[in-house]
C-alpha positions in Angstrom: 89.0 86.6 161.8 91.4 84.5 163.3 90.8 81.1 163.2 91.6 78.0 165.5 91.8 75.8 163.2 90.8 73.7 159.8 87.4 72.1 159.2 87.7 69.8 156.6 83.9 68.5 155.1 83.4 64.8 153.2 80.7 64.7 150.6 80.1 64.7 146.9 79.5 67.8 145.3 77.3 68.9 142.8 73.9 67.4 141.6 73.9 64.0 143.5 70.5 61.1 143.4 69.5 60.0 146.3 68.6 56.0 144.6 66.5 55.1 147.9 63.6 58.2 147.3 65.0 58.9 143.6 65.4 62.5 144.9 68.2 65.2 143.4 70.2 66.3 145.5 72.0 69.5 144.9 75.1 69.0 147.9 76.7 72.5 146.8 74.1 73.9 148.0 74.2 72.4 151.6 77.7 73.1 151.5 78.0 76.3 150.3 74.6 77.3 152.5 75.2 75.8 155.5 78.1 73.5 156.2 81.1 76.7 155.2 78.9 79.4 157.0 78.7 77.5 159.8 82.2 76.3 160.5 83.6 80.2 159.2 81.3 81.7 161.9 82.8 79.2 164.2 86.1 80.5 163.8 87.5 77.8 161.3 89.2 77.5 157.5 86.5 75.3 155.8 87.5 73.3 153.4 86.0 70.5 150.7 88.3 68.4 148.9 87.5 70.1 145.2 88.6 73.1 146.9 91.7 71.7 147.2 94.8 73.1 145.6 96.9 70.1 144.3 99.4 68.9 141.7 98.4 65.6 140.8 95.4 63.5 141.7 92.3 64.5 144.4 93.3 61.5 146.9 97.0 62.3 148.6 95.7 65.8 149.7 92.3 64.1 150.9 93.7 61.9 153.0 96.6 64.7 154.6 93.5 66.7 155.7 91.4 63.7 156.9 94.0 63.3 159.5 95.2 66.8 160.4 92.2 69.1 159.9 90.9 70.4 163.7 87.4 69.1 163.1 85.4 67.0 159.7 82.5 67.4 159.1 80.7 64.4 157.1 77.2 64.4 155.0 76.3 60.7 154.2 73.0 62.4 152.1 72.1 60.3 149.2 74.3 57.0 150.8 77.5 58.2 149.9 79.8 54.8 149.6 82.6 57.8 149.5 81.5 59.6 152.1 81.0 56.3 154.0 84.4 55.3 153.6 86.1 58.4 154.0 84.2 58.4 157.8 85.7 55.2 158.5 89.1 56.4 157.8 88.8 59.2 159.9 87.1 57.4 162.8 90.2 54.9 162.4 92.9 58.2 162.3 91.4 60.3 165.1 89.3 59.7 167.9 86.8 62.9 168.2 86.2 66.2 166.9 84.4 64.6 163.6 80.4 65.2 163.1 78.3 63.7 161.1 75.3 65.1 159.2 72.5 63.9 156.8 69.4 65.0 155.3 66.4 63.3 157.2 65.8 61.2 154.8 68.9 58.7 154.9 68.6 55.3 156.2 71.7 55.0 158.0 73.4 51.5 157.8 73.7 49.2 160.7 77.6 50.2 161.3 76.7 53.8 161.8 73.5 53.5 163.9 76.4 54.0 167.0 77.2 57.6 165.3 75.4 60.8 166.1 73.9 62.1 163.0 72.8 65.3 162.8 69.5 66.1 160.1 68.5 68.7 158.0 65.4 69.1 155.3 66.4 68.9 151.6 64.2 69.7 149.4 65.3 68.0 146.4 68.0 70.3 144.5 67.0 73.5 147.2 66.7 74.1 151.0 64.6 76.2 152.4 65.5 79.3 153.6 64.4 78.8 157.0 65.6 75.4 157.1 69.3 77.2 156.3 69.4 79.4 159.3 68.1 76.6 161.7 70.4 74.0 161.0 73.3 76.7 160.3 73.4 77.2 164.1 72.8 73.6 164.8 76.1 72.9 162.9 78.0 76.0 164.6 76.9 74.6 168.4 77.8 71.2 167.3 81.6 72.8 165.8 81.7 74.8 169.0 80.6 72.0 171.3 83.8 69.5 169.9 86.5 72.3 170.0 85.8 73.1 173.7 85.9 69.2 175.1 87.6 65.9 175.2 84.2 63.9 174.5 85.7 61.0 172.0 83.0 60.9 169.1 84.6 57.8 167.2 83.0 54.3 167.8 86.7 52.8 167.1 88.3 54.5 169.9 85.0 54.0 171.9 85.0 50.3 171.3 88.9 50.0 171.8 90.0 51.7 174.9 93.3 51.3 174.3 94.2 52.1 170.7 96.6 55.3 170.3 95.8 57.4 167.6 98.8 57.3 164.7 100.7 60.8 164.1 101.7 62.6 160.7 105.0 63.7 159.8 104.0 66.9 159.4 107.7 68.5 157.6 106.9 66.1 154.8 102.8 66.7 154.9 103.7 70.1 154.7 106.2 70.3 152.1 104.3 68.2 150.0 100.9 70.4 150.0 102.8 73.5 149.7 104.3 72.6 146.5 100.6 71.2 145.7 99.2 74.5 146.7 102.0 76.3 144.3 100.0 74.6 141.2 96.9 76.5 141.5 94.7 73.1 140.6 91.7 74.1 142.7 89.0 71.4 141.1 86.1 73.9 142.7 87.1 76.8 140.3 87.5 74.8 137.3 83.6 72.9 137.7 82.3 76.5 138.9 84.2 78.1 135.4 83.1 75.0 133.2 79.4 75.7 134.7 79.7 79.5 133.8 80.7 78.4 130.4 77.7 76.0 130.1 75.2 78.4 130.9 76.4 80.8 128.3 76.0 78.3 125.8 79.8 77.7 125.2 79.8 74.1 125.7 83.4 74.0 123.9 84.8 75.9 126.4 82.9 73.4 129.4 84.0 70.2 127.5 87.7 71.1 128.0 87.4 72.3 131.7 85.6 69.0 132.5 88.3 67.2 130.5 90.9 69.1 133.1 88.7 67.8 135.8 88.4 64.7 135.4 92.3 64.3 135.3 91.9 65.8 139.1 88.9 63.1 139.8 88.7 60.9 137.2 85.8 58.5 139.4 83.2 61.5 139.9 80.8 60.8 137.9 79.5 64.0 138.5 82.4 64.9 136.1 82.1 61.7 133.7 77.7 63.2 133.3 78.4 66.9 132.3 82.0 66.0 130.1 79.2 63.8 127.9 76.6 66.3 127.8 78.9 69.2 126.9 80.8 66.7 124.2 77.7 65.8 121.9 76.2 69.7 122.9 79.5 71.2 121.4 78.9 68.8 118.2 82.6 68.8 117.6 84.3 67.6 114.7 80.5 66.9 113.4 77.1 66.0 115.3 77.6 62.1 115.0 81.0 61.6 116.1 80.1 63.9 119.0 77.5 61.8 120.2 79.3 58.8 119.7 82.2 60.1 121.5 80.2 61.3 124.6 78.3 57.6 124.7 81.9 56.6 124.9 82.3 58.7 128.3 79.2 57.3 129.5 80.0 53.9 128.7 82.5 54.0 131.4 79.5 54.7 134.2 77.9 50.9 133.0 74.2 52.1 131.7 73.0 49.1 131.1 73.2 48.1 134.7 73.5 51.6 136.3 70.9 52.9 138.5 71.0 56.4 138.3 68.5 58.4 136.9 71.2 61.3 135.6 72.8 58.9 133.4 70.3 56.8 132.3 68.6 60.2 131.3 71.7 61.3 129.4 72.1 58.6 127.2 68.4 58.2 126.4 69.2 62.0 125.0 71.7 60.9 122.9 70.5 58.0 121.5 67.1 60.0 120.5 69.4 62.4 119.0 71.4 59.5 117.0 67.7 58.4 115.8 66.8 61.6 114.9 70.3 62.1 112.3 70.7 58.6 111.1 66.7 57.0 111.6 68.4 53.9 112.8 65.6 51.8 114.4 68.0 50.5 116.8 69.0 53.9 118.4 65.4 54.8 119.1 64.6 51.5 120.9 67.7 51.7 122.8 66.7 55.7 123.6 62.9 54.3 124.9 64.8 51.5 126.9 66.7 54.3 128.8 64.3 56.7 129.4 62.1 53.5 130.1 64.1 52.0 132.9 65.0 55.6 134.1 61.6 56.9 134.6 60.5 53.8 136.3 63.8 53.7 139.0 63.1 57.1 139.6 59.5 58.1 138.9 60.2 61.5 137.3 58.6 63.6 134.8 62.1 63.7 132.9 62.4 60.7 131.9 58.8 60.2 132.0 57.5 62.9 129.0 60.1 61.9 126.9 59.4 58.0 127.2 56.5 58.7 126.3 57.3 61.2 122.7 59.4 58.7 122.0 56.9 55.6 122.4 54.4 57.9 119.7 57.3 58.0 117.4 58.6 54.3 117.8 54.2 53.6 117.0 53.9 56.1 114.2 56.6 53.6 112.0 55.3 50.6 113.5 54.0 48.9 110.5 51.9 46.2 113.2 49.5 47.8 113.6 48.7 45.7 117.2 52.2 46.6 117.8 51.5 50.5 117.4 48.4 51.0 119.0 50.6 48.9 122.2 53.2 52.2 121.8 50.4 54.4 121.6 48.4 53.0 124.9 51.6 52.8 127.2 52.5 56.1 126.1 49.1 57.4 127.6 49.6 55.4 130.1 53.3 57.3 130.8 51.4 60.8 130.4 48.6 59.4 133.3 51.6 59.2 135.6 53.5 62.1 134.5 50.4 64.3 135.2 50.0 63.2 139.0 54.0 63.4 139.5 53.5 67.2 137.7 50.3 68.1 139.9 51.7 66.8 143.0 55.2 68.9 142.9 52.9 71.6 141.4 50.5 71.6 144.3 53.1 71.0 146.9 53.8 73.9 149.4 57.7 73.3 148.2 57.1 74.1 145.2 57.4 78.0 145.5 61.5 76.4 146.4 62.2 74.4 143.6 64.9 75.5 140.4 62.7 73.5 138.7 59.1 75.5 138.3 58.6 76.0 135.2 59.7 72.4 133.5 57.4 70.8 136.4 54.5 73.0 134.2 55.9 72.9 131.0 56.0 69.0 131.4 52.8 69.1 132.6 51.3 71.4 129.9 52.9 68.7 127.4 51.4 65.7 128.8 47.5 67.5 129.2 48.3 67.8 125.5 49.2 64.1 124.8 46.3 63.0 126.1 44.3 65.5 124.8 43.0 67.1 127.9 42.4 70.8 126.0 40.9 72.7 128.6 44.0 71.0 131.2 46.3 72.0 128.7 45.5 75.6 128.4 44.8 76.1 132.0 48.7 75.0 132.4 49.8 76.5 129.6 48.5 80.1 130.2 50.5 79.1 134.0 53.9 77.6 132.5 54.4 81.5 130.3 53.9 83.3 133.6 56.4 81.4 135.0 58.7 81.2 131.9 62.0 83.3 132.3 63.6 82.7 128.9 62.5 82.2 125.0 64.2 79.6 124.6 61.9 77.7 127.2 58.8 78.6 125.5 60.0 77.7 121.9 61.8 74.7 122.9 58.0 73.6 124.7 56.1 75.1 121.6 57.9 72.9 119.3 58.0 69.9 121.3 54.2 70.3 121.6 53.9 70.5 117.9 56.0 67.3 117.2 53.8 65.7 119.6 51.0 67.3 118.2 51.9 66.0 114.1 52.2 62.2 116.0 48.5 62.3 117.5 47.2 62.9 114.0 47.8 59.7 112.8 47.3 57.5 116.3 45.5 54.5 115.7 43.5 54.7 118.5 41.9 57.4 116.7 
């Protein structure tokens, strides 16, 4: 294909949390299914920051792209502060050929009210096929239109009429980029290889790759989260040391003040495992604290079902009967909230497009078991089994329900 130039894409990568709605959005699906195909169909070579081959930190080639790219597409979904900043840099450097998009639940701040934001519908971690087709066509039309007109789209150049755009010394810039190209360090490839290793449960390789990725993009929360996960799963040099190393990584994300449910869920899981290994009550209490925080911020089923289980665990070892009754009572309330969440998700028209169908049903199964609704438990159990694709999924669910059953035998509520 003869290309008309380059398209640089401003957006996060991996799965990001939209704090305003508590939803997780897989931004890679947006890029791979909509943005990149649309740009290439319009005749542009499309690249995102994690795909740039370079030898140093990610910032230098990113700024080069912001000034030199023929078209820039900025996805502001999840209120990504980096994306807003980079869009501002582009608007300051170039008067035109910038396209702004976002998923349709974004509530943009006042400062971008004068910018046209094209919207698409994100279903969480997935995007429906019909929406992919619709928005891809809209994006192709937008690219072709801005390339064929001289219309200014930067608010900076709209309101400051006599502003002259800066120029880039392309000789020096081109030389620098070529030198980086020869290093063959592509962040996207590194992360993809790490994901492949994760799929194979090769946690040690995945850990090494995410460590390498962190040297390129040291401020990326997604990379830190995955690095922490691989670290404690690898269990090197031993399980407790690996858990503590993972804690050190997550502490860089300031979990005590964080509102990111992914960070909170991860640190809750680590403290849960430290409790199981050491039986130190402080670890159990910290795990409950972070799962509870994550559950009420995001109101999601993963943090909720873990919170309910750990409340039963604490209530089971609590010597004060009133405290024990309180923990068991709150655990029941949390399970009923989880049931409501999972019922709505499983009965939604969008359920068929979700990638976590089994885990929604398995969580619902455990929640009904936990509140003693045997009829619904068996009904959902059969449904969950029909959605299970791997033996380990059912073994994990059955093992967890057995643990809950053992705790409920000693319930102070009966």
